[in-house]
Phi, psi and omega in degrees: 000325174296317174293335178284328179292318177295312173309310174310301177303320168300325181291313186290327178296308183296326182287318182287326181292313182298320185279346170275001178301133186277159189299328187294331169294328177288324179288354172254031172053039172262106191243150174268143174246056189266031183048049182284146170299153196299321183314309188293320180298312183300331180289325187280317180295324171299324180287315189289325183292312187290333176265013185298322193267313190191147172229019174066224186278350173297336181298319177296319180290319171300322178286336167295325177296304189274342177064033185059329179220019194289333177257121181250162170251112190243174179102083185293325184272350183313309188303341179293326177265358179089026190218126167231130188255122172284131176225168183278145172294334178302336176217127179233142185267127170260128175259150177269170184298345185272346184296136188253137171244141181213164179219144173254121187294350182255004182205157175276106183208165177217128189236158173066080178242131181235063190293145176262326179198165178264132170264122174291150176289144180296154186295329174296324178288321169306317182286341184283341186243033186288333185230129182269118184285132180308144186297323186302320179292321184289316165314307182299319182286326179297309180307311179296323177296321175307307196288316184291311177288335172298312181295322180291332173290329176291319183294321175291327177294321182292320188288322178292324178300311182297319185291311185262359179289187185292332176303321187241280189275316184086017177277340180240160176206162179291336190246039178217158164299334173277075180306160184296326172277006182297311181305317190280324175297321176293314185293306185306322177293313175311310187280339176299323178298332182270298189271336184257352186237294192285304185261005185290330176294317174303311179297321187290333173301332175270314182203117183288328182297313179307308188292332178278320177302323175296302182291307179283318186276307188281303185289329176292331178263338169302323173267149180210124171283318185294323178294319173305309178299321182296318180293329173291319169305311181298321175301316175303318176295330173277004179078009183276054195290332171298321176300316184298309181295320182294317179306317174292305174311303177293320184292313177294327180295311186291319179291325180295322173282338173298314185285332175288329182284322178294325176301307177298312176302315180295319176292326173293322179286327175300315182292320185290329175294318171290325179292328176289326187266004170303318173276353180271162183257022185273353181309131178095355175300335177295332178293321187288317187280338184316127172274090183225032176218162187285340177284318178293320176304310179302316177292322172292323172304310177300319188286322191279324180293329178281334171296316180299311178301323179299308187294324181290319178295320180295317183301309188294324187285318183285333175294322178301313192283322188266346189299318180302323184278354175061020182286165177300331182294325176297327178291316182296312182291329174282335169298324178287337180281320184265348183306308180308325180299315176303314178300310178306306184309306182305315184292326179274340179282336179306335183289354172272357174287126180085007178266332182084188177254131176068196179283333176288346181067052177285147187045053174306329182290346175275111179293082198286326187290323178285327180294320181292321178295316177300300181302304185299318178290328171298318185293308182302310183302316171304316176297317177300315179304318181293319180303312186299323179291319192284318184275314177055053171235162187287327188286308179301318182297313183290315176301306182300321178291330178293320182285320180295314175295329191260292186298306190277330177289337174276329182294316188262153184215148166250345172291307171301315172311307172291336164300314175303310181306316181294314174312306181297324182288344180260357186275193176287336188237070183295350174292336179293335172294321188287318178303306189296317178291318179300317185296312187297319184286319185290307178308310179299311179306300178300321167294325182289329179290318177297321182270333181248305194290323182292317175296328185288320180290316183294312186276343179054059178282145177282000000 
C-alpha cells in the first residue's frame, strides 16, 4: 500500500509540474518528451511559433516564475524511456541504477522513482536568487528601456532613409517598389537574428529588460510595417499596380532572408566567442554584471531615466525651433517625442501572442498581438495620409507626418513580424507562415484602400 501511495503521489507530482512549465521555457526550446498526446504537442508548437517574436509584459512574469534558469530537466537516461522530468534547481534527485522509468501511453504520468539522495543547489546559484526584485521596478526599467531604445530606432530609421534615398545613394524612392523604409526593415530583420534570436538569452542573463528593450524597442522601432503598407497604397493610387505586387513580394523576400542571414552569422560569431572563451578565466562575469537586485535596478532606472529625459528635452527644444519651418527635421523631432508611446502600446498588445481566441485558445499559432498592432497602425497611417491631402496645410502636414513616422512607425513592426514568419516556416506546418503574411498584408491593404485610396480617387486630391 505504501508503494502504491508513493507511486500515485509521484504521478501527480510529475503531471502537475509538467503542466506548470511556463511558456518562456518553450520559447527557449526546452521541450518535454512526456509521451504527450499528439494534440497537446501541436498546441505547444502552435503557442511557441506565435510567441517567437514577442510576448509583451508576460515575459517579465514568466521570468519571475522560471528565474531564467529555475527549472531544469534531469534524467540523463530518461529519453531512452521517453521521459524527461522538470524539477526545481533548489533540489535535484539522484537516482540509482535500479530506478525504473515507465510511461503510460494514455496519460501523462511518471512512474518508478527511487531517489537515493538529494543534491543541493550550487552555492553561487543560491546567491544569484537571494533577493526577488519587486515587479514594479522590473516594469519601470523595462518601460524606460523600451522608450530610450525606441527613440534610437526612430533616429536610425530616419538616417537610413536619408542615406539610401534619392538624396545620397538613390537606391530607394517614394515612387518605386524599393520603398524608403526597405533598408531599415532589412537591417532590423538582420539584427533581429542576432539580438532577438541567437543572443537574446545571453543578454537576458544580464538584464531581461535590456533584452526586451533591444528586440521590442530598438528593432521594433527601426522597422515599420505601416510605412511599408502606406507606400504601397500610394503606388496603387498612382496606378502602379505592378510595383505594388513587387513591393510586397520583394520586400517580404528580402526581410525573410535578412533574418536568416542574421541568425547564421550570429551562430558563427557565437561559436567563435565560445571557442575563444574556453581558455579564458572570464567565465561567470555575466553573474557579476547581472541586474538582479533592487539596488542595481534603481541605479539602472535612474541612469536610463536621465537618458530619456535628455532625449525628450532635446527633441522638444529642436521641435520648437523647427516646427514653423515645416521641414523633415520638424517631423523627426516630433516623431522622437511620440515614438515611445507606440512602442509601449505594441509591447502590451504582444501579450496576446500565443493566447488564441476564446477560452479554448482557438488559432493559437496566430500572433494576434502583432497582427493587431500592424493592421491598426496601417489603418491610422492611411487615415492621417487622407487628412493631410484633405487639409493640405503645413501645420497639418508636419503634425500628421510626425505622428506617422514616430507613433505609428513604432506601433507597427517588421522585425517581430518576420521572426514569427521565420518560426512558422521552420515548424511542422510551414504553410502557416505564408497564410499569416498574406492575412497581414491583405487586411492592411484592403482597409488602407478604403480609408486612403477611395477618398483620394473620389475627391480627386492632387
